[in-house]
C-alpha positions in Angstrom: -17.2 14.5 -22.2 -18.0 11.0 -21.0 -16.4 7.9 -19.6 -15.1 5.3 -22.0 -17.8 2.6 -22.5 -15.5 -0.1 -21.4 -15.8 1.1 -17.8 -19.6 1.0 -18.1 -19.5 -2.6 -19.4 -17.1 -3.7 -16.7 -19.1 -2.2 -13.9 -22.3 -3.8 -15.2 -25.0 -3.7 -12.6 -22.6 -3.0 -9.7 -23.8 -0.3 -7.4 -20.6 0.4 -5.4 -17.7 1.0 -7.9 -14.9 0.3 -5.4 -13.8 -2.7 -3.3 -16.4 -1.9 -0.6 -19.6 -3.8 0.1 -22.9 -2.4 1.4 -21.9 -3.4 5.0 -18.7 -1.3 4.9 -20.5 1.6 3.3 -23.1 1.5 6.1 -20.3 1.2 8.7 -18.6 4.3 7.3 -21.8 6.3 7.4 -22.4 5.4 11.0 -18.7 6.0 11.9 -18.6 9.6 10.7 -21.8 10.3 12.7 -24.0 11.7 9.9 -27.1 13.6 11.2 -30.3 14.6 9.5 -30.0 17.9 7.6 -26.2 17.6 6.9 -25.1 18.2 3.3 -22.6 16.1 1.3 -20.8 16.6 -2.0 -19.6 13.4 -3.7 -17.1 14.0 -6.5 -16.8 11.1 -8.9 -19.9 9.7 -7.4 -20.3 6.7 -9.8 -23.8 5.3 -9.5 -24.6 7.3 -6.4 -24.9 4.5 -3.9 -23.1 6.3 -1.1 -25.2 9.5 -1.4 -28.5 7.6 -2.0 -28.2 5.1 0.9 -26.9 7.7 3.3 -29.8 10.1 2.4 -32.2 7.3 3.2 -30.5 6.0 6.4 -29.3 9.3 7.9 -31.5 12.0 6.4 -28.8 13.9 4.7 -29.0 15.8 1.4 -26.4 16.4 -1.3 -25.0 16.4 -4.8 -23.0 13.8 -6.7 -20.9 14.7 -9.8 -19.5 12.2 -12.3 -18.1 12.3 -15.8 -20.1 9.2 -16.9 -23.6 9.9 -18.3 -24.5 6.2 -17.7 -23.5 6.4 -14.1 -25.3 9.7 -13.5 -28.5 8.2 -15.0 -28.1 5.1 -12.8 -27.7 7.3 -9.8 -30.9 9.2 -10.5 -32.7 5.9 -10.9 -31.3 4.7 -7.6 -32.4 7.9 -5.8 -36.0 7.4 -7.1 -35.9 3.7 -6.1 -34.9 4.6 -2.5 -37.3 7.5 -2.3 -34.6 10.2 -1.8 -34.9 12.0 -5.2 -36.1 15.1 -3.4 -32.9 15.3 -1.3 -30.1 14.3 -3.7 -29.2 15.3 -7.2 -26.6 14.1 -9.7 -24.7 16.3 -12.2 -22.8 15.2 -15.3 -19.5 17.0 -15.4 -15.9 17.4 -14.5 -15.7 16.7 -10.8 -12.3 18.5 -10.4 -13.9 21.7 -11.6 -17.2 21.5 -9.7 -17.9 24.0 -6.9 -21.2 23.8 -5.0 -23.3 26.9 -4.5 -22.9 26.6 -0.8 -20.3 25.0 1.4 -21.1 21.4 2.5 -20.7 19.5 5.8 -19.0 16.6 4.1 -17.0 16.5 0.9 -16.0 13.1 -0.6 -13.9 11.7 -3.3 -13.9 7.9 -2.9 -11.5 6.1 -5.1 -10.7 8.8 -7.7 -7.8 10.9 -6.4 -6.6 11.2 -10.0 -8.8 14.2 -10.2 -6.3 16.2 -8.2 -3.2 14.5 -9.4 -3.0 12.5 -6.2 -4.0 12.8 -2.6 -2.8 16.3 -1.8 -4.4 17.9 -4.8 -7.6 16.1 -4.3 -7.8 17.3 -0.7 -7.4 20.8 -2.0 -10.3 20.3 -4.4 -12.5 18.8 -1.6 -11.6 21.5 0.9 -12.7 24.4 -1.3 -16.3 22.9 -1.1 -16.2 22.4 2.7 -17.6 24.6 5.4 -15.3 25.4 8.3 -15.1 22.5 10.7 -16.4 20.1 8.1 -15.1 16.6 7.1 -13.4 15.2 4.0 -13.7 11.6 2.9 -11.1 10.2 0.6 -10.8 6.7 -0.8 -7.3 5.6 -1.7 -5.2 2.5 -2.3 -2.2 1.6 -0.2 0.4 -1.1 -0.1 -0.6 -3.9 2.2 2.9 -5.5 1.6 5.9 -4.0 -0.1 5.9 -5.1 -3.7 9.0 -7.1 -4.3 9.5 -6.2 -8.0 8.2 -4.1 -10.9 6.0 -6.9 -12.1 4.0 -6.8 -8.9 3.8 -3.0 -9.0 2.4 -3.0 -12.5 0.0 -5.8 -11.8 -1.4 -3.6 -9.0 -2.2 -0.8 -11.5 0.8 1.3 -10.6 3.8 2.4 -12.5 6.2 2.6 -9.5 6.2 1.8 -5.8 6.0 5.5 -5.1 2.5 5.7 -6.7 1.0 4.4 -3.4 2.1 4.6 0.2 1.9 1.9 2.8 -0.9 2.6 5.4 1.3 4.4 7.9 2.8 6.5 5.1 -0.6 7.4 3.9 -1.7 8.5 7.3 1.5 10.5 7.7 0.7 12.2 4.3 -2.7 13.3 5.6 -0.9 14.9 8.5 1.6 16.7 6.3 -1.3 18.1 4.3 -2.6 19.6 7.6 -5.4 17.1 8.4 -6.2 14.8 11.3 -7.4 11.3 10.5 -10.6 10.9 12.5 -12.1 7.7 11.1 -11.4 5.0 8.6 -13.0 1.9 7.1 -10.7 -0.4 5.2 -11.5 -2.9 2.5 -10.4 -6.5 3.1 -9.5 -9.3 0.7 -13.0 -10.5 0.6 -14.4 -7.1 -0.6 -11.6 -7.0 -3.1 -12.6 -10.4 -4.4 -16.3 -9.4 -4.6 -15.5 -6.3 -6.6 -12.9 -8.0 -9.0 -14.9 -11.1 -9.6 -18.1 -9.2 -10.3 -16.2 -7.6 -13.2 -15.3 -11.1 -14.6 -18.9 -12.2 -14.6 -20.0 -9.0 -16.2 -17.4 -9.4 -19.0 -18.2 -13.1 -19.5 -21.9 -12.4 -20.0 -21.2 -9.4 -22.2 -18.9 -11.4 -24.4 -21.7 -14.0 -24.8 -24.0 -11.3 -26.1 -21.4 -9.2 -28.1 -18.9 -11.6 -29.6 -18.3 -9.3 -32.7 -18.0 -6.0 -30.8 -14.8 -4.0 -31.2 -14.2 -4.3 -27.5 -14.5 -8.1 -27.5 -10.8 -8.9 -28.0 -9.8 -6.5 -25.2 -12.4 -8.0 -22.9 -11.4 -11.6 -23.8 -7.8 -10.9 -22.9 -8.8 -9.2 -19.7 -11.0 -12.1 -18.6 -8.2 -14.5 -19.3 -5.5 -12.4 -17.5 -7.2 -10.5 -14.7 -8.2 -13.4 -12.4 -4.6 -14.6 -12.2 -3.3 -11.1 -11.7 -5.8 -10.5 -9.0 -5.2 -13.7 -6.9 -1.4 -13.5 -7.4 -0.9 -9.8 -6.8 -3.8 -7.4 -6.1 -5.4 -9.2 -3.2 -2.1 -9.9 -1.5 -0.3 -6.5 -2.0 -2.9 -3.8 -2.5 -5.1 -2.4 0.2 -7.8 0.2 -0.1 -9.8 2.3 2.4 -11.9 5.4 3.0 -10.4 7.9 5.3 -12.3 10.7 7.2 -10.2 13.8 7.7 -10.6 17.2 9.5 -8.4 20.3 9.2 -6.1 20.8 12.1 
């Protein structure tokens, strides 16, 4: 069980594997009022930047789970680099099936609600790990503008308009699932640009070094097509944010 290596190449040396920068990640940690001694479970943790930086800045502890062996290894290296390896650990495995030994104060799934088949199912997965009165963090796309046609929908990595809500609709969905929205930090077009463009540079450099690799034709097409798709569709129509929720 592992993540396809194309994702590992695409993410390259990125530390945050979503359209969030370090400033927004720091803002989120401050906004949800983390305190020393709190525990956090991060499902689909990627390279562990959220857990590692918050352990350093706020004195929390926790566990990250990811299906990628490369990402889990990178997360462990980051924990050692930041001096928090004694407070955080990273597990290779199926995030949807992981249950911590003890309930946590914060349970997060930032940008991977596919593990629960969408937002409602992912909230159920997160809540089973949460102590009473704890907080959930979920990262999710939303429509900034209503897509005018199917070409726009597909260019934004969706199959239909119904795959994503607009922002009011997403907040209403949280309420229908029985949660109050208590904080949020949203990506902006610049953070989308930084995330997308970093992929292009990673692919370009990888192609320089691996012109005969089996993935080279796929990446050559992606590097040709994705910048146009991004500036024409994604940055205009697709929003993204992390939402902090508490059970009503």
